[in-house]
C-alpha positions in Angstrom: 62.0 87.4 395.3 59.2 85.2 396.7 58.3 85.2 400.4 57.8 82.3 402.7 54.1 82.1 402.0 54.6 80.7 398.5 53.8 84.0 396.8 55.8 86.7 395.1 56.0 90.3 396.4 52.8 92.3 396.5 52.7 94.6 393.5 51.6 97.5 395.6 54.3 97.1 398.3 57.2 96.1 396.1 60.2 98.5 396.5 62.6 99.5 393.8 66.2 100.6 394.3 66.6 104.2 395.5 68.6 105.0 392.3 65.2 104.7 390.4 63.5 107.5 392.4 61.1 109.3 390.1 60.7 106.5 387.6 56.9 106.7 387.8 56.7 110.1 386.2 58.2 108.7 383.0 55.1 106.7 382.1 51.3 107.3 381.7 49.4 106.5 384.9 47.2 103.8 383.4 50.3 101.7 383.1 51.1 101.9 386.8 49.7 99.9 389.7 47.1 102.1 391.4 45.1 102.1 394.7 41.8 102.4 392.9 42.5 99.1 391.2 44.3 97.4 394.1 41.9 94.6 394.9 41.9 93.4 391.3 45.7 93.9 390.7 46.6 92.1 393.9 44.5 89.1 392.9 46.5 88.6 389.6 49.7 86.8 388.9 52.1 89.2 387.1 55.3 88.0 385.4 58.1 90.0 383.7 57.6 90.2 379.9 61.0 89.2 378.8 59.8 88.5 375.2 58.8 92.1 374.4 60.6 94.1 377.1 63.7 92.4 378.5 65.2 95.8 379.2 64.0 98.9 381.0 61.5 100.7 378.8 62.3 104.2 377.5 59.1 106.2 377.8 58.3 106.6 374.1 59.1 102.9 373.4 56.2 102.0 375.6 53.9 102.9 372.7 54.4 99.4 371.1 53.4 97.7 374.4 50.4 99.9 374.7 49.4 99.0 371.1 49.7 95.3 371.4 47.9 95.1 374.8 44.8 96.6 373.2 45.1 94.8 369.9 46.0 91.3 371.1 43.3 91.4 373.8 40.5 92.7 371.6 41.0 90.0 369.0 40.8 87.4 371.7 37.8 88.8 373.5 35.8 90.8 371.0 36.7 89.9 367.4 37.6 86.2 367.1 36.1 85.5 370.5 38.3 82.6 371.6 35.9 81.1 374.2 37.9 80.7 377.4 40.5 83.3 376.7 40.6 86.9 377.8 43.2 89.6 377.3 46.7 90.2 378.7 47.1 93.2 381.0 50.3 95.3 381.5 51.8 97.2 384.4 55.2 98.8 384.9 57.5 98.5 387.9 60.8 100.2 388.1 60.9 100.7 384.2 60.2 96.9 383.6 57.0 95.6 382.1 55.0 93.0 383.9 51.9 91.2 382.3 49.2 88.9 383.5 46.8 86.6 381.6 43.3 87.4 382.8 41.2 84.5 384.1 38.5 83.0 381.8 35.1 84.8 381.8 31.9 83.3 383.3 30.4 80.2 381.6 27.6 82.2 380.0 30.2 84.5 378.3 32.2 81.5 377.1 29.0 80.1 375.6 28.2 83.4 373.8 31.8 83.6 372.4 31.8 80.0 371.2 29.2 80.7 368.4 31.2 83.7 367.2 34.4 81.8 367.4 33.3 78.9 365.3 31.8 81.1 362.6 34.7 83.6 362.4 37.8 81.6 363.0 37.1 78.8 360.7 36.2 81.2 357.9 39.7 82.7 358.3 41.3 79.3 358.3 39.5 78.4 355.1 40.4 81.7 353.3 43.8 82.3 354.7 45.8 82.7 351.5 43.3 85.2 350.1 43.1 87.1 353.3 46.8 87.2 353.7 47.3 88.8 350.3 44.7 91.5 351.2 46.4 92.0 354.5 49.8 92.6 353.0 48.5 95.1 350.5 46.8 97.2 353.1 49.7 96.9 355.6 52.3 98.0 353.0 50.0 100.9 352.1 49.9 102.0 355.8 53.7 101.8 355.9 53.9 104.0 352.8 51.4 106.5 354.4 53.7 106.7 357.4 56.8 107.2 355.2 55.0 110.1 353.5 54.1 111.9 356.7 55.3 115.5 356.3 57.6 116.5 359.2 58.8 120.1 358.6 62.6 120.0 358.4 62.6 123.5 359.9 60.3 126.3 361.0 61.0 129.0 358.4 61.6 132.7 359.1 58.7 133.4 356.8 56.2 131.1 355.2 57.0 130.5 351.5 55.2 132.6 348.8 53.7 129.5 347.2 51.8 128.8 350.5 50.2 132.3 350.3 49.7 132.8 346.5 47.4 132.3 344.6 45.5 131.5 347.8 46.6 130.8 351.3 46.9 127.1 352.2 45.2 127.8 355.5 47.6 125.9 357.6 51.4 126.0 358.0 54.5 124.5 359.5 53.3 124.9 363.1 50.3 122.7 362.3 52.3 120.3 360.2 54.7 119.7 363.1 52.0 118.9 365.7 50.0 116.9 363.2 53.0 114.8 362.1 53.4 113.3 365.5 49.7 112.7 366.0 49.6 110.9 362.6 52.6 108.7 363.5 51.0 107.7 366.8 47.7 106.9 365.1 49.5 104.9 362.4 51.4 102.9 364.9 48.2 101.9 366.7 46.5 101.1 363.5 49.4 99.0 362.4 49.2 97.0 365.5 45.4 96.6 365.0 46.3 95.0 361.7 49.1 93.0 363.3 46.8 90.6 365.2 44.3 90.1 362.4 45.7 86.6 361.9 48.6 86.3 364.3 46.6 85.0 367.2 45.0 82.5 364.9 48.4 81.3 363.8 49.2 80.4 367.4 45.7 79.0 367.8 46.1 76.7 364.8 49.4 75.4 366.3 47.6 74.7 369.6 44.8 72.9 367.8 47.2 70.8 365.8 49.2 70.0 368.9 46.1 69.1 370.9 44.9 66.7 368.1 48.3 65.1 367.9 48.5 64.6 371.7 45.1 63.0 371.7 45.8 60.7 368.8 49.4 59.9 369.8 49.8 59.8 373.6 53.3 60.6 374.6 54.3 62.3 371.4 57.1 64.7 372.0 56.9 68.5 371.4 59.9 68.2 369.1 58.0 65.7 366.9 55.0 68.1 366.7 57.5 70.9 365.7 59.0 68.7 363.0 55.6 68.3 361.4 55.1 72.0 361.0 58.6 72.9 359.9 59.6 73.9 356.4 58.0 77.2 355.5 59.0 80.1 353.2 58.5 83.3 355.2 59.4 86.9 354.6 61.6 87.0 357.7 64.2 84.9 355.8 64.3 87.2 352.8 66.9 89.6 354.3 69.3 86.7 354.8 68.5 85.4 351.3 69.4 88.9 349.9 72.7 88.8 351.7 73.5 85.4 350.3 72.6 86.7 346.8 74.9 89.7 347.3 77.7 87.6 348.6 77.6 85.3 345.5 77.4 88.4 343.3 80.5 89.7 345.1 82.4 86.5 344.2 81.8 87.1 340.5 82.5 90.9 340.6 86.1 92.1 340.1 87.7 92.9 343.5 84.4 93.2 345.4 84.8 90.0 347.5 88.2 91.1 348.6 86.8 94.4 349.9 83.9 92.7 351.7 86.3 90.2 353.3 88.5 92.8 354.8 88.5 93.6 358.6 87.3 97.2 358.1 84.2 99.2 359.1 81.4 99.2 356.7 81.9 102.9 355.9 85.5 102.2 354.7 84.3 99.2 352.6 81.6 101.4 351.0 84.1 104.1 350.2 86.5 101.6 348.6 83.7 100.0 346.5 82.7 103.4 345.2 86.1 103.7 343.5 85.5 101.0 340.9 82.7 100.2 338.3 82.3 96.7 339.7 82.0 98.1 343.2 79.5 100.7 342.2 77.4 98.1 340.4 77.5 95.9 343.5 76.4 98.8 345.7 73.5 99.5 343.3 72.3 95.9 343.9 72.7 96.3 347.6 70.5 99.4 347.4 67.9 97.5 345.5 67.8 94.9 348.3 67.7 97.5 351.0 64.1 98.6 350.5 62.3 96.8 352.0 64.5 93.8 352.9 67.1 95.6 355.0 64.6 97.5 357.1 65.6 95.1 359.8 66.2 96.0 363.4 69.5 95.1 365.0 67.5 93.6 367.8 63.8 92.9 368.3 62.4 96.1 366.8 61.1 97.1 370.2 63.8 99.5 371.4 65.0 102.8 369.8 68.6 102.2 370.8 68.9 99.0 368.8 69.2 100.7 365.4 68.8 98.8 362.1 70.7 97.5 359.2 70.0 100.9 357.5 71.5 103.0 360.4 74.2 100.5 361.4 75.5 98.8 358.2 78.3 97.2 360.1 75.9 94.4 361.0 74.9 93.3 357.5 78.4 93.9 356.2 79.8 91.6 359.0 77.4 88.9 357.8 78.5 89.5 354.2 82.1 89.1 355.3 81.2 85.7 356.9 79.4 84.6 353.8 82.3 85.6 351.5 84.7 83.7 353.8 82.6 80.6 353.6 82.1 80.8 349.9 85.9 81.0 349.4 86.1 77.8 351.4 83.6 76.1 349.1 80.8 76.0 351.6 77.1 76.4 350.9 75.6 79.5 352.6 71.9 79.2 351.7 69.3 77.6 353.8 68.1 74.4 352.2 64.5 73.4 352.7 64.8 70.1 350.9 66.1 68.1 353.8 63.7 69.7 356.3 60.7 69.2 354.1 61.7 65.5 353.4 62.0 64.8 357.1 58.8 66.6 357.9 56.9 64.6 355.3 58.4 61.3 356.6 57.4 62.1 360.2 53.8 63.1 359.2 53.4 59.9 357.1 54.8 57.8 360.0 52.3 59.2 362.5 49.4 59.2 360.1 49.9 55.4 359.5 49.2 55.0 363.2 45.7 56.5 363.0 43.0 53.8 363.3 39.7 55.4 362.1 38.6 57.6 359.3 37.2 60.2 361.7 40.5 60.5 363.5 42.4 60.6 360.2 40.1 63.5 359.0 40.6 65.3 362.3 44.4 65.0 361.9 44.4 66.0 358.2 42.2 69.0 358.8 44.3 70.3 361.7 47.5 69.6 359.8 46.4 71.3 356.6 45.3 74.3 358.6 48.6 74.7 360.4 50.6 74.2 357.2 48.6 76.8 355.4 48.8 79.6 358.0 51.9 78.8 360.1 54.2 81.0 358.0 52.5 84.1 359.3 54.1 83.6 362.7 57.3 84.8 361.2 56.0 86.9 358.3 54.4 89.3 360.8 57.8 89.8 362.4 59.4 91.3 359.3 56.5 93.5 358.2 55.5 94.8 361.6 58.3 94.7 364.1 61.0 95.4 361.6 59.9 97.2 358.4 57.1 99.2 360.0 58.9 100.0 363.2 62.1 101.0 361.2 60.0 103.5 359.2 58.4 104.9 362.4 61.7 105.3 364.2 63.1 107.3 361.2 60.1 109.6 361.2 60.2 110.1 365.0 63.9 111.1 364.7 62.9 113.7 362.1 60.7 115.2 364.8 63.6 114.9 367.3 65.8 116.9 364.9 63.3 119.7 364.9 63.2 119.7 368.7 67.1 119.8 368.8 67.1 122.7 366.3 64.7 124.6 368.5 66.6 124.1 371.7 64.1 121.7 373.4 66.4 118.6 373.7 70.2 118.1 373.3 70.2 115.0 371.1 67.8 113.6 368.5 67.4 110.4 370.5 66.3 112.3 373.6 62.8 112.4 372.2 62.5 108.8 373.3 62.9 110.0 376.9 59.3 111.4 376.8 56.1 109.4 376.5 53.6 109.8 373.7 51.4 112.0 375.9 54.3 114.4 376.7 55.8 115.0 373.2 52.8 117.1 372.0 53.6 119.5 374.9 57.2 120.0 373.6 55.9 120.4 370.0 53.2 122.9 371.1 55.8 125.0 372.9 58.0 125.1 369.7 55.0 125.9 367.5 53.8 128.6 369.9 57.2 130.3 370.2 57.5 130.3 366.4 54.0 131.7 365.9 54.5 134.5 368.5 57.6 135.9 366.8 61.3 136.3 367.5 63.1 135.8 370.8 60.2 134.0 372.5 61.5 131.9 375.4 60.6 128.2 375.8 61.3 125.7 378.6 64.0 123.9 376.7 66.3 123.7 379.7 63.7 122.0 381.8 63.1 119.4 379.1 66.8 118.8 378.6 67.2 118.3 382.4 64.3 115.9 382.4 65.7 113.8 379.6 69.1 113.6 381.3 67.5 112.5 384.6 65.5 109.8 382.9 68.5 108.5 381.1 70.2 108.0 384.5 67.1 106.3 385.9 67.1 103.9 382.9 70.8 103.2 383.3 70.3 102.4 387.0 67.3 100.2 386.1 69.5 98.2 383.7 71.8 97.3 386.5 68.9 96.0 388.7 67.7 92.4 388.6 63.9 92.7 389.4 61.8 89.9 390.7 60.5 87.6 387.9 57.0 87.8 389.2 54.5 89.7 391.4 51.4 88.5 393.3 49.9 85.2 393.9 51.0 82.4 391.6 48.4 80.0 390.2 48.4 76.4 391.3 48.9 75.5 387.7 49.9 77.7 384.7 47.3 76.7 382.1 46.8 79.7 379.8 48.1 78.3 376.5 49.6 81.5 375.0 51.5 82.1 378.3 53.1 78.6 377.9 53.6 78.5 374.2 55.0 82.0 373.5 56.4 83.3 376.8 57.6 79.9 378.0 56.1 80.3 381.5 55.1 77.0 383.0 54.1 75.7 386.4 57.6 74.2 386.9 59.2 77.5 385.9 57.1 79.4 388.5 58.1 76.8 391.2 61.8 77.5 390.3 61.3 81.2 390.8 59.6 80.6 394.2 62.7 78.6 395.2 64.9 81.5 394.2 66.2 80.0 390.9 66.4 82.9 388.4 68.8 84.7 386.1 71.2 85.3 389.0 71.6 81.6 389.6 73.7 79.0 387.9 77.2 78.6 389.4 76.8 75.0 390.4 74.2 74.0 387.8 75.1 71.0 385.5 71.7 70.5 383.9 69.1 73.0 382.7 65.6 72.1 381.5 63.5 74.0 378.9 61.2 73.4 375.9 62.2 70.8 373.4 61.6 73.3 370.6 63.6 71.8 367.7 64.7 68.2 367.5 68.2 66.8 367.5 71.0 66.1 369.9 74.4 67.8 369.5 77.4 68.6 371.6 79.8 71.5 371.2 81.4 74.6 372.8 79.1 77.3 374.0 79.1 80.9 373.0 77.2 83.1 375.4 75.9 86.3 373.7 73.8 88.8 375.5 74.1 91.7 373.0 73.8 91.7 369.2 77.0 93.7 368.9 78.9 90.6 370.0 77.4 88.4 367.3 80.6 88.6 365.3 82.4 86.7 368.0 80.3 83.6 367.2 82.4 80.8 365.6 81.3 78.0 363.3 80.2 74.9 365.1 79.5 76.7 368.4 76.3 76.4 370.4 74.6 79.8 370.7 73.4 80.6 374.2 71.5 83.9 374.5 68.5 85.5 376.3 66.4 85.2 373.1 67.1 85.3 369.4 66.0 88.0 367.1 65.2 87.9 363.3 68.3 90.0 362.5 70.3 87.0 363.8 69.1 84.7 361.1 72.4 84.6 359.2 74.1 82.8 362.1 71.7 79.8 362.0 73.6 78.2 359.1 76.8 78.4 361.1 75.8 77.1 364.6 75.3 73.6 366.1 72.4 74.5 368.3 70.6 77.3 370.1 69.7 77.7 373.8 67.6 80.6 375.1 66.5 81.9 378.5 63.2 83.1 377.1 60.5 81.8 374.9 58.2 78.8 374.3 57.4 76.5 371.4 56.3 79.3 369.1 59.1 81.8 370.0 61.3 83.1 367.2 64.2 80.9 368.3 62.0 77.8 368.2 60.5 78.5 364.8 63.8 79.5 363.1 65.8 76.6 364.5 63.1 74.2 363.1 63.4 76.0 359.8 67.1 75.5 359.7 67.2 72.0 361.1 69.2 73.2 364.2 68.5 71.6 367.6 67.2 74.0 370.2 66.0 74.2 373.8 64.1 77.4 374.6 62.8 79.0 377.8 65.6 77.7 380.0 65.3 80.7 382.3 68.9 81.1 383.4 71.1 79.5 380.7 73.1 82.6 380.1 74.0 82.7 383.8 74.7 79.0 384.2 76.7 78.5 381.0 79.9 80.3 380.2 81.6 80.8 376.9 83.8 77.8 376.1 81.8 75.3 378.2 81.1 72.0 376.4 77.4 71.6 376.4 75.1 68.9 375.1 71.8 70.2 373.7 69.0 67.6 373.5 66.3 69.2 371.4 64.2 66.0 371.8 63.9 66.1 375.6 64.5 69.8 376.3 67.5 69.2 378.4 70.9 71.1 378.2 73.8 69.4 380.0 77.1 71.1 380.8 79.5 68.3 380.0 82.7 70.1 380.7 83.5 73.6 382.2 85.9 75.8 380.3 89.3 76.3 381.7 
């Protein structure tokens, strides 16, 4: 925690629990604090990235973090040239990811960037729809390239005749194996290069609209600004819509609804449905929806252990059961945009009437039309990148893991994630070399198996540790807009950390403050959920309290009164989705999951950003 000098631990002197001994060897050295960069590193303010990496990072899962650090930063500094902004740097401590927003560049650089910014950014704003269509075509093509990567299912005793006659192909399974991983790494980095083509500009458009609104309407609430941008059709809602379609189809299909409504594992339900024509027809429709719409992670898409709707069908089938149960009660299960759009238009019209001059009205209209045009990408990117694209990648990586298991290098397919992207080529080269040399050639499989087991134990120990929320010298004021808007890190939040208020606190807390991210005031019983696997415990009319929400949780938003999160700002997933469903939310509360217990009666004020514990359970 913080020391008595008003700063957090020095990143170079910070100690981790002894159970984590050897954690450094899991990761590439460029992601560790180092003495040759000490002066610069000690001068920065580092905070835990609970948005992208709330858990200890398995070595191979670090690749996503590596990719976004480069891509996000380059678009800010070198491509779209946002004048005062620089990149976001990353470091690892005890298997946890810390990041820092780099201070603005010198004035002369800001001036240079301004010219590029105005020319490039506003061009994208003006041509967004056209550019988005082109983006989606090329991103889908990249995903299909990844899906088509040839991972040899086995290294054959002898190369097949058709690879020798009528002429040798020139390269064989040993090359294919090594090349497949290289291709997958390169495709992942390329995908993340694409990822930020317009994402940063989406957040920028929100900031610009919010800035115009605050100048024109002093004292306007964040929830009112959020209302004005709500009501968008985005791809991230399509998986839920497909589930709704399938639930309604089940209601009109002989016996299907009864099977889906049973308290059985998905595998048992699928087996039962395969016994009837109606069931088979329904399953065929399910399969049609699966690609691409069920390429959805069971979490954020950032961790290999989360699985997906494809690998763990119990998740979508549990949602289907809930939808069938509600349909049988005569309830509506689909998200309705009509009320949200009507309220949005009324709020916009109300504020627009208050504008006094034509110039101010034009400034408002321009900013509003821009955000309304491009805002949907904030959630669209989630589906196509973190879910569809990542799901394909995980599947291909596990194919490589199967080859390593078959050749005695690791014990389990998922052990491949215990090695970082620089180490895996070593394992593959050993396998390829042993195959090429002939029969009975030894490898160092036992060494790699032991290393994977050791690293799993380190990650398990790290998961039990509650690391400091920040490192280094805190700024007098947190002013970097993306830090506030996306991560939910504010000056007040840092002051709370310095006082020792963090995720371990909360026993005597009656009021928690966060971001007023979706308007409305409700009161109801809390349901604290820290893991997706517990989502089935959520009851209609409860207030969801969680570290953060993920897109795979979307089906619950038609069933809850409000959402409260520990992590996230005004453009976090929870904030956006709650606005789209008309559900009040307070995000970035810091320690709500510790302070609130399941069964507590809580009042969620999405207008002021305050959560009050009205009555304790029991």
